[in-house]
N, CA, C and O atoms as a CHARMM CRD file, in Angstrom:
* protein
*
  376
    1    1 MET  N     61.20500  70.85000  74.66100 PROA 1      0.00000
    2    1 MET  CA    62.59700  70.08700  75.09200 PROA 1      0.00000
    3    1 MET  C     63.72100  71.16800  75.00900 PROA 1      0.00000
    4    1 MET  O     63.84800  72.03500  74.14400 PROA 1      0.00000
    5    2 THR  N     64.45400  70.94300  76.02200 PROA 2      0.00000
    6    2 THR  CA    65.69900  71.80700  75.91000 PROA 2      0.00000
    7    2 THR  C     67.02300  71.19600  75.87400 PROA 2      0.00000
    8    2 THR  O     67.42400  70.18700  76.45500 PROA 2      0.00000
    9    3 MET  N     67.63500  72.00500  75.07100 PROA 3      0.00000
   10    3 MET  CA    68.72200  71.18900  74.42200 PROA 3      0.00000
   11    3 MET  C     70.14200  72.12200  75.18300 PROA 3      0.00000
   12    3 MET  O     70.09900  73.15900  75.84600 PROA 3      0.00000
   13    4 THR  N     71.12600  71.42800  74.84600 PROA 4      0.00000
   14    4 THR  CA    72.55100  71.92500  75.81800 PROA 4      0.00000
   15    4 THR  C     72.70500  72.80300  74.52600 PROA 4      0.00000
   16    4 THR  O     72.10000  72.62500  73.46900 PROA 4      0.00000
   17    5 ARG  N     73.83100  74.00100  74.86300 PROA 5      0.00000
   18    5 ARG  CA    74.63100  74.35600  74.17400 PROA 5      0.00000
   19    5 ARG  C     75.49000  73.69500  73.38500 PROA 5      0.00000
   20    5 ARG  O     75.88400  74.02500  72.26600 PROA 5      0.00000
   21    6 GLU  N     75.75800  72.76600  74.00500 PROA 6      0.00000
   22    6 GLU  CA    77.03300  71.84600  72.73000 PROA 6      0.00000
   23    6 GLU  C     76.28800  71.46500  71.59500 PROA 6      0.00000
   24    6 GLU  O     76.76000  71.62700  70.47000 PROA 6      0.00000
   25    7 SER  N     74.64400  70.74400  71.86500 PROA 7      0.00000
   26    7 SER  CA    73.90400  70.05800  70.91400 PROA 7      0.00000
   27    7 SER  C     73.63600  71.19600  70.00600 PROA 7      0.00000
   28    7 SER  O     73.74600  71.00700  68.79500 PROA 7      0.00000
   29    8 ALA  N     73.22000  72.61800  70.56400 PROA 8      0.00000
   30    8 ALA  CA    72.63200  73.38000  69.61400 PROA 8      0.00000
   31    8 ALA  C     73.90800  73.85200  68.66300 PROA 8      0.00000
   32    8 ALA  O     73.58200  74.19200  67.52600 PROA 8      0.00000
   33    9 GLU  N     75.25000  73.91100  68.97000 PROA 9      0.00000
   34    9 GLU  CA    76.34400  74.23100  68.65000 PROA 9      0.00000
   35    9 GLU  C     76.80600  73.38200  67.21500 PROA 9      0.00000
   36    9 GLU  O     77.44800  73.91600  66.31100 PROA 9      0.00000
   37   10 THR  N     76.30900  71.84400  67.20100 PROA 10     0.00000
   38   10 THR  CA    76.53500  70.74800  66.71100 PROA 10     0.00000
   39   10 THR  C     75.48400  71.05300  64.99800 PROA 10     0.00000
   40   10 THR  O     75.76600  71.16700  63.80500 PROA 10     0.00000
   41   11 ILE  N     74.29000  71.07500  65.80200 PROA 11     0.00000
   42   11 ILE  CA    73.02100  71.27900  64.80800 PROA 11     0.00000
   43   11 ILE  C     73.49000  72.56800  63.78900 PROA 11     0.00000
   44   11 ILE  O     73.35900  72.52900  62.56600 PROA 11     0.00000
   45   12 GLY  N     74.01100  73.61300  64.47900 PROA 12     0.00000
   46   12 GLY  CA    74.41400  74.68300  63.57700 PROA 12     0.00000
   47   12 GLY  C     75.69500  74.55900  63.13000 PROA 12     0.00000
   48   12 GLY  O     76.02800  75.52300  62.43900 PROA 12     0.00000
   49   13 LEU  N     76.63600  73.62800  63.28500 PROA 13     0.00000
   50   13 LEU  CA    77.74600  73.42800  62.33100 PROA 13     0.00000
   51   13 LEU  C     76.94700  72.51900  61.05100 PROA 13     0.00000
   52   13 LEU  O     77.05000  72.86300  59.87400 PROA 13     0.00000
   53   14 GLN  N     76.08400  71.22400  61.52800 PROA 14     0.00000
   54   14 GLN  CA    75.49100  70.71600  60.81200 PROA 14     0.00000
   55   14 GLN  C     74.73700  71.67400  59.50200 PROA 14     0.00000
   56   14 GLN  O     74.76900  71.43500  58.29500 PROA 14     0.00000
   57   15 VAL  N     74.11500  72.74100  60.17700 PROA 15     0.00000
   58   15 VAL  CA    73.35900  73.22500  58.76400 PROA 15     0.00000
   59   15 VAL  C     74.46900  74.36900  58.01900 PROA 15     0.00000
   60   15 VAL  O     74.48700  74.53100  56.79900 PROA 15     0.00000
   61   16 LEU  N     75.25200  75.01600  58.83900 PROA 16     0.00000
   62   16 LEU  CA    76.55400  75.74600  58.18600 PROA 16     0.00000
   63   16 LEU  C     76.83600  74.70200  57.25000 PROA 16     0.00000
   64   16 LEU  O     76.45200  75.12700  56.16100 PROA 16     0.00000
   65   17 ALA  N     77.38600  73.36800  57.09600 PROA 17     0.00000
   66   17 ALA  CA    77.75900  72.40200  56.65900 PROA 17     0.00000
   67   17 ALA  C     76.94000  72.57000  54.93600 PROA 17     0.00000
   68   17 ALA  O     77.41200  72.95400  53.86600 PROA 17     0.00000
   69   18 TRP  N     75.51400  72.07400  55.32400 PROA 18     0.00000
   70   18 TRP  CA    74.95600  71.93800  54.49400 PROA 18     0.00000
   71   18 TRP  C     74.91500  73.02100  53.54900 PROA 18     0.00000
   72   18 TRP  O     75.08500  72.80700  52.34800 PROA 18     0.00000
   73   19 LEU  N     74.63600  74.51000  54.14800 PROA 19     0.00000
   74   19 LEU  CA    74.31500  75.47000  53.52800 PROA 19     0.00000
   75   19 LEU  C     75.55300  75.60500  52.54100 PROA 19     0.00000
   76   19 LEU  O     75.24200  75.67200  51.35200 PROA 19     0.00000
   77   20 VAL  N     76.65800  75.64600  52.78800 PROA 20     0.00000
   78   20 VAL  CA    77.98300  75.78600  52.01200 PROA 20     0.00000
   79   20 VAL  C     77.83700  74.95000  51.19800 PROA 20     0.00000
   80   20 VAL  O     78.51400  75.32500  50.24100 PROA 20     0.00000
   81   21 GLY  N     77.21300  73.71500  50.87800 PROA 21     0.00000
   82   21 GLY  CA    77.09300  72.75900  49.86500 PROA 21     0.00000
   83   21 GLY  C     76.21700  72.93300  49.39300 PROA 21     0.00000
   84   21 GLY  O     75.96600  71.97800  48.65800 PROA 21     0.00000
   85   22 ASN  N     75.11000  74.05300  49.33100 PROA 22     0.00000
   86   22 ASN  CA    74.21900  74.34100  48.87200 PROA 22     0.00000
   87   22 ASN  C     74.61600  75.35900  47.64600 PROA 22     0.00000
   88   22 ASN  O     74.68600  76.56200  47.89600 PROA 22     0.00000
   89   23 GLU  N     74.79500  75.02600  46.73600 PROA 23     0.00000
   90   23 GLU  CA    75.35800  76.43200  45.41000 PROA 23     0.00000
   91   23 GLU  C     74.30300  76.94900  45.08500 PROA 23     0.00000
   92   23 GLU  O     74.29500  77.20700  43.88200 PROA 23     0.00000
   93   24 ASP  N     73.30500  77.25100  45.65600 PROA 24     0.00000
   94   24 ASP  CA    71.80600  77.79200  44.95400 PROA 24     0.00000
   95   24 ASP  C     71.51600  78.84900  46.38700 PROA 24     0.00000
   96   24 ASP  O     71.13700  80.01200  46.24600 PROA 24     0.00000
   97   25 LEU  N     71.70300  78.37700  47.39700 PROA 25     0.00000
   98   25 LEU  CA    71.68700  79.19800  48.90600 PROA 25     0.00000
   99   25 LEU  C     72.59600  79.69100  49.34200 PROA 25     0.00000
  100   25 LEU  O     72.46600  80.82800  49.79500 PROA 25     0.00000
  101   26 LEU  N     73.48900  79.23600  49.36800 PROA 26     0.00000
  102   26 LEU  CA    74.85200  79.94300  49.61600 PROA 26     0.00000
  103   26 LEU  C     75.06100  81.18600  49.38400 PROA 26     0.00000
  104   26 LEU  O     75.31200  81.89400  50.36000 PROA 26     0.00000
  105   27 PRO  N     75.01300  81.84600  47.93500 PROA 27     0.00000
  106   27 PRO  CA    74.95000  83.20500  47.72100 PROA 27     0.00000
  107   27 PRO  C     74.06400  83.94200  48.19800 PROA 27     0.00000
  108   27 PRO  O     74.37700  85.12000  48.36900 PROA 27     0.00000
  109   28 VAL  N     72.59700  83.47600  48.59200 PROA 28     0.00000
  110   28 VAL  CA    71.74800  83.97700  49.47700 PROA 28     0.00000
  111   28 VAL  C     71.75100  84.29500  50.32400 PROA 28     0.00000
  112   28 VAL  O     71.07000  85.25000  50.69600 PROA 28     0.00000
  113   29 PHE  N     72.57000  83.60100  51.07400 PROA 29     0.00000
  114   29 PHE  CA    72.88900  83.49600  52.70400 PROA 29     0.00000
  115   29 PHE  C     74.16000  84.63000  52.74000 PROA 29     0.00000
  116   29 PHE  O     74.28900  85.49100  53.61000 PROA 29     0.00000
  117   30 LEU  N     75.00200  84.43000  51.65700 PROA 30     0.00000
  118   30 LEU  CA    76.39100  85.93400  51.87600 PROA 30     0.00000
  119   30 LEU  C     75.73800  87.11600  51.52200 PROA 30     0.00000
  120   30 LEU  O     76.07900  88.19900  51.99500 PROA 30     0.00000
  121   31 GLY  N     74.63700  86.96200  50.56100 PROA 31     0.00000
  122   31 GLY  CA    74.07500  88.48000  50.40400 PROA 31     0.00000
  123   31 GLY  C     73.34600  88.79300  51.43700 PROA 31     0.00000
  124   31 GLY  O     73.44500  89.98500  51.73100 PROA 31     0.00000
  125   32 ALA  N     72.54000  88.08400  52.20700 PROA 32     0.00000
  126   32 ALA  CA    71.58800  88.76200  52.96600 PROA 32     0.00000
  127   32 ALA  C     72.50600  88.82400  54.44700 PROA 32     0.00000
  128   32 ALA  O     71.98800  89.64100  55.20900 PROA 32     0.00000
  129   33 SER  N     73.66100  88.20300  55.00100 PROA 33     0.00000
  130   33 SER  CA    74.12300  88.05100  55.75200 PROA 33     0.00000
  131   33 SER  C     75.29800  89.44200  55.96600 PROA 33     0.00000
  132   33 SER  O     75.38600  90.04900  57.03400 PROA 33     0.00000
  133   34 GLY  N     76.19700  89.79700  54.64500 PROA 34     0.00000
  134   34 GLY  CA    77.14100  90.28300  54.25000 PROA 34     0.00000
  135   34 GLY  C     78.48300  89.71000  54.87600 PROA 34     0.00000
  136   34 GLY  O     79.46800  90.40800  55.11700 PROA 34     0.00000
  137   35 ALA  N     78.37800  88.19000  55.13300 PROA 35     0.00000
  138   35 ALA  CA    79.53600  87.58000  55.42600 PROA 35     0.00000
  139   35 ALA  C     80.16800  87.11600  54.04900 PROA 35     0.00000
  140   35 ALA  O     79.50400  87.17700  53.01400 PROA 35     0.00000
  141   36 SER  N     81.45900  86.65400  54.06700 PROA 36     0.00000
  142   36 SER  CA    82.07800  86.09200  53.13600 PROA 36     0.00000
  143   36 SER  C     82.41400  84.80400  53.33600 PROA 36     0.00000
  144   36 SER  O     82.24500  84.30200  54.44800 PROA 36     0.00000
  145   37 GLU  N     83.02400  83.96400  52.11500 PROA 37     0.00000
  146   37 GLU  CA    83.04900  82.88400  52.58200 PROA 37     0.00000
  147   37 GLU  C     84.24000  82.66000  54.01500 PROA 37     0.00000
  148   37 GLU  O     84.04600  81.87200  54.94100 PROA 37     0.00000
  149   38 ALA  N     85.28500  83.44600  53.88900 PROA 38     0.00000
  150   38 ALA  CA    86.44800  83.89200  54.59700 PROA 38     0.00000
  151   38 ALA  C     85.62300  83.71700  56.07500 PROA 38     0.00000
  152   38 ALA  O     85.85300  82.87400  56.94100 PROA 38     0.00000
  153   39 ASP  N     84.81600  84.54800  56.08300 PROA 39     0.00000
  154   39 ASP  CA    84.11300  84.73100  57.51100 PROA 39     0.00000
  155   39 ASP  C     83.48500  83.53200  57.80300 PROA 39     0.00000
  156   39 ASP  O     83.61000  83.15300  58.96700 PROA 39     0.00000
  157   40 ILE  N     82.85000  82.84200  57.05900 PROA 40     0.00000
  158   40 ILE  CA    82.61500  81.34500  57.38400 PROA 40     0.00000
  159   40 ILE  C     83.44400  80.31000  58.11800 PROA 40     0.00000
  160   40 ILE  O     83.45100  79.61100  59.13100 PROA 40     0.00000
  161   41 ARG  N     84.03200  80.56400  57.19600 PROA 41     0.00000
  162   41 ARG  CA    85.72700  79.52000  58.04600 PROA 41     0.00000
  163   41 ARG  C     85.78500  79.97600  59.28100 PROA 41     0.00000
  164   41 ARG  O     85.32500  79.34900  60.23400 PROA 41     0.00000
  165   42 GLN  N     86.51000  81.41200  59.39900 PROA 42     0.00000
  166   42 GLN  CA    86.58900  82.07800  61.00000 PROA 42     0.00000
  167   42 GLN  C     85.57100  81.91000  61.62800 PROA 42     0.00000
  168   42 GLN  O     85.89500  81.42500  62.71200 PROA 42     0.00000
  169   43 GLN  N     84.63700  82.02100  61.57100 PROA 43     0.00000
  170   43 GLN  CA    83.18300  82.12100  62.59900 PROA 43     0.00000
  171   43 GLN  C     82.59900  80.89100  62.80800 PROA 43     0.00000
  172   43 GLN  O     81.80800  80.82400  63.74900 PROA 43     0.00000
  173   44 ALA  N     82.83500  79.75200  62.05300 PROA 44     0.00000
  174   44 ALA  CA    82.37900  78.34500  62.45100 PROA 44     0.00000
  175   44 ALA  C     82.18800  78.36200  63.64400 PROA 44     0.00000
  176   44 ALA  O     81.00400  78.32400  63.98200 PROA 44     0.00000
  177   45 GLY  N     83.17200  78.42100  64.67000 PROA 45     0.00000
  178   45 GLY  CA    83.21600  77.90900  66.06200 PROA 45     0.00000
  179   45 GLY  C     82.30100  78.82700  66.85300 PROA 45     0.00000
  180   45 GLY  O     81.77000  78.40900  67.88200 PROA 45     0.00000
  181   46 ASN  N     82.07100  80.21800  66.35600 PROA 46     0.00000
  182   46 ASN  CA    81.21400  80.93100  67.29000 PROA 46     0.00000
  183   46 ASN  C     79.66900  80.91100  67.23700 PROA 46     0.00000
  184   46 ASN  O     79.02900  81.14200  66.21100 PROA 46     0.00000
  185   47 ALA  N     79.10500  80.59900  68.50200 PROA 47     0.00000
  186   47 ALA  CA    77.95600  80.39100  68.49600 PROA 47     0.00000
  187   47 ALA  C     77.04200  81.51100  68.29700 PROA 47     0.00000
  188   47 ALA  O     75.87200  81.13000  68.26300 PROA 47     0.00000
  189   48 GLU  N     77.17000  82.57200  68.17700 PROA 48     0.00000
  190   48 GLU  CA    76.59100  84.04300  67.91400 PROA 48     0.00000
  191   48 GLU  C     76.43900  83.73200  66.07100 PROA 48     0.00000
  192   48 GLU  O     75.35300  83.80300  65.49500 PROA 48     0.00000
  193   49 PHE  N     77.43500  83.47300  65.53800 PROA 49     0.00000
  194   49 PHE  CA    77.41500  83.00800  64.29900 PROA 49     0.00000
  195   49 PHE  C     76.52100  82.19300  63.75700 PROA 49     0.00000
  196   49 PHE  O     75.71500  82.41300  62.85400 PROA 49     0.00000
  197   50 LEU  N     76.84700  80.66000  64.74800 PROA 50     0.00000
  198   50 LEU  CA    76.05300  79.79900  64.16800 PROA 50     0.00000
  199   50 LEU  C     74.71000  80.16600  64.61100 PROA 50     0.00000
  200   50 LEU  O     73.84600  79.57000  63.96800 PROA 50     0.00000
  201   51 GLY  N     74.24200  80.98900  65.54200 PROA 51     0.00000
  202   51 GLY  CA    72.71000  81.43000  65.54100 PROA 51     0.00000
  203   51 GLY  C     72.13000  82.18500  64.30900 PROA 51     0.00000
  204   51 GLY  O     70.98900  82.07500  63.85900 PROA 51     0.00000
  205   52 SER  N     73.14200  82.97500  63.85100 PROA 52     0.00000
  206   52 SER  CA    72.66100  84.07800  62.67100 PROA 52     0.00000
  207   52 SER  C     72.44400  82.88000  61.81400 PROA 52     0.00000
  208   52 SER  O     71.29600  82.87200  61.36900 PROA 52     0.00000
  209   53 VAL  N     73.16700  81.86400  61.43400 PROA 53     0.00000
  210   53 VAL  CA    72.84800  80.60700  60.00600 PROA 53     0.00000
  211   53 VAL  C     71.95500  80.26000  60.41800 PROA 53     0.00000
  212   53 VAL  O     71.16800  80.91700  59.73700 PROA 53     0.00000
  213   54 LEU  N     71.18100  79.51700  61.25400 PROA 54     0.00000
  214   54 LEU  CA    69.88300  78.90200  61.76300 PROA 54     0.00000
  215   54 LEU  C     68.79000  80.14900  61.72300 PROA 54     0.00000
  216   54 LEU  O     67.63400  79.87200  61.40100 PROA 54     0.00000
  217   55 ASP  N     69.14400  81.54000  62.05200 PROA 55     0.00000
  218   55 ASP  CA    67.76300  82.62400  62.09600 PROA 55     0.00000
  219   55 ASP  C     67.87100  82.58900  60.37300 PROA 55     0.00000
  220   55 ASP  O     66.88800  83.03100  59.77700 PROA 55     0.00000
  221   56 PHE  N     68.84400  82.15900  59.68100 PROA 56     0.00000
  222   56 PHE  CA    68.47100  82.48800  58.36900 PROA 56     0.00000
  223   56 PHE  C     67.64100  81.08000  57.57600 PROA 56     0.00000
  224   56 PHE  O     66.80900  81.20900  56.67700 PROA 56     0.00000
  225   57 ILE  N     67.96500  80.15000  57.98500 PROA 57     0.00000
  226   57 ILE  CA    67.48300  78.98100  57.68800 PROA 57     0.00000
  227   57 ILE  C     65.87600  79.07900  57.93300 PROA 57     0.00000
  228   57 ILE  O     64.94900  78.89500  57.14500 PROA 57     0.00000
  229   58 LEU  N     65.88200  79.45300  59.36800 PROA 58     0.00000
  230   58 LEU  CA    64.44400  79.32200  59.42600 PROA 58     0.00000
  231   58 LEU  C     63.39700  80.34500  59.21400 PROA 58     0.00000
  232   58 LEU  O     62.36300  80.58500  59.83700 PROA 58     0.00000
  233   59 MET  N     64.00300  80.94700  58.04600 PROA 59     0.00000
  234   59 MET  CA    63.16800  82.09700  57.51300 PROA 59     0.00000
  235   59 MET  C     62.10500  81.40600  56.60500 PROA 59     0.00000
  236   59 MET  O     60.93000  81.72100  56.41800 PROA 59     0.00000
  237   60 ASP  N     62.93000  80.24600  56.02900 PROA 60     0.00000
  238   60 ASP  CA    61.90500  79.54100  55.02100 PROA 60     0.00000
  239   60 ASP  C     61.78400  78.18700  55.13200 PROA 60     0.00000
  240   60 ASP  O     62.74700  77.42900  55.01300 PROA 60     0.00000
  241   61 ASP  N     60.52300  77.78500  55.37900 PROA 61     0.00000
  242   61 ASP  CA    59.87000  76.62500  55.84500 PROA 61     0.00000
  243   61 ASP  C     60.81200  75.54600  54.66700 PROA 61     0.00000
  244   61 ASP  O     61.49100  74.63700  55.14400 PROA 61     0.00000
  245   62 ALA  N     60.77600  75.69800  53.58500 PROA 62     0.00000
  246   62 ALA  CA    61.07100  75.01900  52.51700 PROA 62     0.00000
  247   62 ALA  C     62.63300  74.21200  52.83400 PROA 62     0.00000
  248   62 ALA  O     63.05700  73.09000  52.55800 PROA 62     0.00000
  249   63 TRP  N     63.28000  75.53300  53.62700 PROA 63     0.00000
  250   63 TRP  CA    64.53200  75.24100  53.76400 PROA 63     0.00000
  251   63 TRP  C     64.79600  74.24000  55.20700 PROA 63     0.00000
  252   63 TRP  O     65.57200  73.29200  55.32700 PROA 63     0.00000
  253   64 VAL  N     63.86300  74.82600  56.21100 PROA 64     0.00000
  254   64 VAL  CA    64.07300  73.92900  56.98200 PROA 64     0.00000
  255   64 VAL  C     63.78700  72.52500  56.87800 PROA 64     0.00000
  256   64 VAL  O     64.50300  71.61600  57.29900 PROA 64     0.00000
  257   65 THR  N     62.73200  72.42300  56.31000 PROA 65     0.00000
  258   65 THR  CA    62.15000  71.02300  55.69000 PROA 65     0.00000
  259   65 THR  C     63.56400  70.14700  54.79600 PROA 65     0.00000
  260   65 THR  O     63.87200  68.97700  55.02600 PROA 65     0.00000
  261   66 GLN  N     64.17300  70.93700  53.90600 PROA 66     0.00000
  262   66 GLN  CA    65.41400  70.38500  53.01400 PROA 66     0.00000
  263   66 GLN  C     66.11300  69.75700  54.01100 PROA 66     0.00000
  264   66 GLN  O     66.14300  68.53000  54.10000 PROA 66     0.00000
  265   67 PHE  N     66.85900  70.73000  55.01400 PROA 67     0.00000
  266   67 PHE  CA    67.54300  70.10300  55.76600 PROA 67     0.00000
  267   67 PHE  C     67.61800  69.44400  56.70900 PROA 67     0.00000
  268   67 PHE  O     68.64600  68.85100  57.03600 PROA 67     0.00000
  269   68 CYS  N     66.11800  69.40400  57.57900 PROA 68     0.00000
  270   68 CYS  CA    65.79900  68.08500  58.46400 PROA 68     0.00000
  271   68 CYS  C     65.35200  66.91300  57.55600 PROA 68     0.00000
  272   68 CYS  O     65.54500  65.79600  58.03700 PROA 68     0.00000
  273   69 ASP  N     64.87800  66.96300  56.52000 PROA 69     0.00000
  274   69 ASP  CA    64.41000  65.84800  56.19700 PROA 69     0.00000
  275   69 ASP  C     66.10400  64.90900  55.69600 PROA 69     0.00000
  276   69 ASP  O     66.28500  63.70000  55.84400 PROA 69     0.00000
  277   70 GLY  N     67.02900  65.82000  55.16300 PROA 70     0.00000
  278   70 GLY  CA    68.39800  65.31800  54.87500 PROA 70     0.00000
  279   70 GLY  C     69.10000  64.60600  56.07300 PROA 70     0.00000
  280   70 GLY  O     70.00400  63.77300  56.13100 PROA 70     0.00000
  281   71 GLN  N     68.31700  65.27100  57.03700 PROA 71     0.00000
  282   71 GLN  CA    69.08200  64.68000  58.26100 PROA 71     0.00000
  283   71 GLN  C     68.21500  63.85500  59.00900 PROA 71     0.00000
  284   71 GLN  O     68.76800  63.37300  59.99800 PROA 71     0.00000
  285   72 ASN  N     67.08800  63.55300  58.86300 PROA 72     0.00000
  286   72 ASN  CA    66.43600  63.00500  59.42900 PROA 72     0.00000
  287   72 ASN  C     66.31700  63.39600  60.90800 PROA 72     0.00000
  288   72 ASN  O     66.42000  62.61100  61.85100 PROA 72     0.00000
  289   73 LEU  N     66.01800  65.10200  61.00700 PROA 73     0.00000
  290   73 LEU  CA    65.68200  65.40900  62.28100 PROA 73     0.00000
  291   73 LEU  C     64.17000  65.92000  62.49300 PROA 73     0.00000
  292   73 LEU  O     63.54400  66.24100  61.48300 PROA 73     0.00000
  293   74 PRO  N     63.67600  65.99300  63.49900 PROA 74     0.00000
  294   74 PRO  CA    62.06200  66.79800  63.51900 PROA 74     0.00000
  295   74 PRO  C     62.37300  68.05800  62.91700 PROA 74     0.00000
  296   74 PRO  O     63.56300  68.25900  62.67500 PROA 74     0.00000
  297   75 TYR  N     61.59600  68.88800  62.64600 PROA 75     0.00000
  298   75 TYR  CA    61.28400  70.15700  61.88900 PROA 75     0.00000
  299   75 TYR  C     61.76200  71.34100  62.95400 PROA 75     0.00000
  300   75 TYR  O     62.28700  72.40600  62.62900 PROA 75     0.00000
  301   76 GLU  N     61.43900  70.87700  64.37700 PROA 76     0.00000
  302   76 GLU  CA    60.96800  71.74900  65.35700 PROA 76     0.00000
  303   76 GLU  C     62.65300  71.80100  65.81600 PROA 76     0.00000
  304   76 GLU  O     63.04300  72.83800  66.35100 PROA 76     0.00000
  305   77 ARG  N     63.54300  70.77200  65.61800 PROA 77     0.00000
  306   77 ARG  CA    65.05000  70.71500  66.20400 PROA 77     0.00000
  307   77 ARG  C     65.56200  71.74900  65.89400 PROA 77     0.00000
  308   77 ARG  O     66.37400  72.23300  66.68200 PROA 77     0.00000
  309   78 LEU  N     65.28000  72.40200  64.70800 PROA 78     0.00000
  310   78 LEU  CA    66.30900  73.72700  64.51100 PROA 78     0.00000
  311   78 LEU  C     65.67700  75.05000  65.34900 PROA 78     0.00000
  312   78 LEU  O     66.56400  75.80700  65.74200 PROA 78     0.00000
  313   79 MET  N     64.64100  75.36200  65.60800 PROA 79     0.00000
  314   79 MET  CA    64.20800  76.34500  66.55400 PROA 79     0.00000
  315   79 MET  C     64.63400  75.81000  67.90100 PROA 79     0.00000
  316   79 MET  O     65.22000  76.68200  68.54200 PROA 79     0.00000
  317   80 GLN  N     64.54000  74.78100  68.46800 PROA 80     0.00000
  318   80 GLN  CA    65.02000  74.34900  69.61100 PROA 80     0.00000
  319   80 GLN  C     66.81900  74.82200  69.80700 PROA 80     0.00000
  320   80 GLN  O     67.35800  75.61800  70.57700 PROA 80     0.00000
  321   81 ALA  N     67.23700  74.14600  68.99500 PROA 81     0.00000
  322   81 ALA  CA    68.87700  74.93500  68.56500 PROA 81     0.00000
  323   81 ALA  C     68.88600  76.35300  68.89700 PROA 81     0.00000
  324   81 ALA  O     69.51700  76.72400  69.88700 PROA 81     0.00000
  325   82 ARG  N     68.26200  77.16800  68.18600 PROA 82     0.00000
  326   82 ARG  CA    68.55500  78.58100  68.17400 PROA 82     0.00000
  327   82 ARG  C     67.96500  78.97900  69.28400 PROA 82     0.00000
  328   82 ARG  O     68.63200  79.94100  69.66600 PROA 82     0.00000
  329   83 MET  N     67.14100  78.80500  69.98600 PROA 83     0.00000
  330   83 MET  CA    66.58000  78.99200  71.48600 PROA 83     0.00000
  331   83 MET  C     68.10800  78.57100  72.39100 PROA 83     0.00000
  332   83 MET  O     68.53900  79.19100  73.36400 PROA 83     0.00000
  333   84 SER  N     68.41900  77.96700  72.07200 PROA 84     0.00000
  334   84 SER  CA    69.92900  77.54600  73.19900 PROA 84     0.00000
  335   84 SER  C     71.33200  78.39800  72.65700 PROA 84     0.00000
  336   84 SER  O     72.43700  78.53100  73.18300 PROA 84     0.00000
  337   85 LEU  N     70.92900  78.76300  71.73400 PROA 85     0.00000
  338   85 LEU  CA    72.58200  79.80700  71.16000 PROA 85     0.00000
  339   85 LEU  C     72.05200  81.10100  71.78500 PROA 85     0.00000
  340   85 LEU  O     70.90600  81.33400  72.16700 PROA 85     0.00000
  341   86 PRO  N     73.50900  82.17100  71.81800 PROA 86     0.00000
  342   86 PRO  CA    73.30500  83.61600  72.53900 PROA 86     0.00000
  343   86 PRO  C     72.14400  84.13200  71.38400 PROA 86     0.00000
  344   86 PRO  O     72.40600  84.01900  70.18700 PROA 86     0.00000
  345   87 GLY  N     71.26800  84.51800  71.69400 PROA 87     0.00000
  346   87 GLY  CA    70.59600  85.65900  70.95700 PROA 87     0.00000
  347   87 GLY  C     68.98200  84.92700  70.56300 PROA 87     0.00000
  348   87 GLY  O     68.19800  85.44900  69.77000 PROA 87     0.00000
  349   88 GLY  N     68.70400  83.55900  71.34500 PROA 88     0.00000
  350   88 GLY  CA    67.77700  83.29900  70.75800 PROA 88     0.00000
  351   88 GLY  C     66.38800  82.81700  71.76800 PROA 88     0.00000
  352   88 GLY  O     65.31100  82.25800  71.56400 PROA 88     0.00000
  353   89 GLU  N     67.16700  83.43100  73.03500 PROA 89     0.00000
  354   89 GLU  CA    66.01100  83.48300  73.98800 PROA 89     0.00000
  355   89 GLU  C     64.42800  83.87500  73.50000 PROA 89     0.00000
  356   89 GLU  O     64.28000  84.90300  72.84000 PROA 89     0.00000
  357   90 ILE  N     63.58800  83.27400  73.74300 PROA 90     0.00000
  358   90 ILE  CA    62.13600  84.00800  73.52800 PROA 90     0.00000
  359   90 ILE  C     61.94400  85.45400  74.36300 PROA 90     0.00000
  360   90 ILE  O     62.22800  85.79000  75.51200 PROA 90     0.00000
  361   91 VAL  N     61.47100  85.98200  73.49600 PROA 91     0.00000
  362   91 VAL  CA    61.21000  87.51200  74.01700 PROA 91     0.00000
  363   91 VAL  C     59.92800  87.50000  74.20300 PROA 91     0.00000
  364   91 VAL  O     59.14100  87.22100  73.29800 PROA 91     0.00000
  365   92 ASN  N     59.45700  87.90500  75.80200 PROA 92     0.00000
  366   92 ASN  CA    58.14300  88.27600  75.97900 PROA 92     0.00000
  367   92 ASN  C     58.05100  89.99800  75.97100 PROA 92     0.00000
  368   92 ASN  O     58.72100  90.82800  76.58700 PROA 92     0.00000
  369   93 TRP  N     57.16700  90.12100  75.20800 PROA 93     0.00000
  370   93 TRP  CA    56.81800  91.55400  75.08900 PROA 93     0.00000
  371   93 TRP  C     55.84600  92.37000  75.70400 PROA 93     0.00000
  372   93 TRP  O     55.40800  93.42700  75.25100 PROA 93     0.00000
  373   94 THR  N     55.50100  91.76800  76.86500 PROA 94     0.00000
  374   94 THR  CA    54.32800  92.19700  78.05000 PROA 94     0.00000
  375   94 THR  C     54.96000  92.56700  78.87500 PROA 94     0.00000
  376   94 THR  O     54.44100  92.97000  79.91600 PROA 94     0.00000
């Protein structure tokens, strides 16, 4: 399924909001990304930053499951969104 960039950014913003509201996971994201809470506010509209948020969530199936179950989204939707944002293209190594 192809997703528009606008739809992908919307999902990225939803994931970001979920992440910010998760007091256990937010510090992990901040530590892993080097971002600050001010960076989150400033970069929330940046497609590249939203891609990095999706990259982070996609590292753990439990996080994907928690978010998608809460939003009633199919699990594969996050990967589709990531592929529609800058840097998410599938790399062909051949």
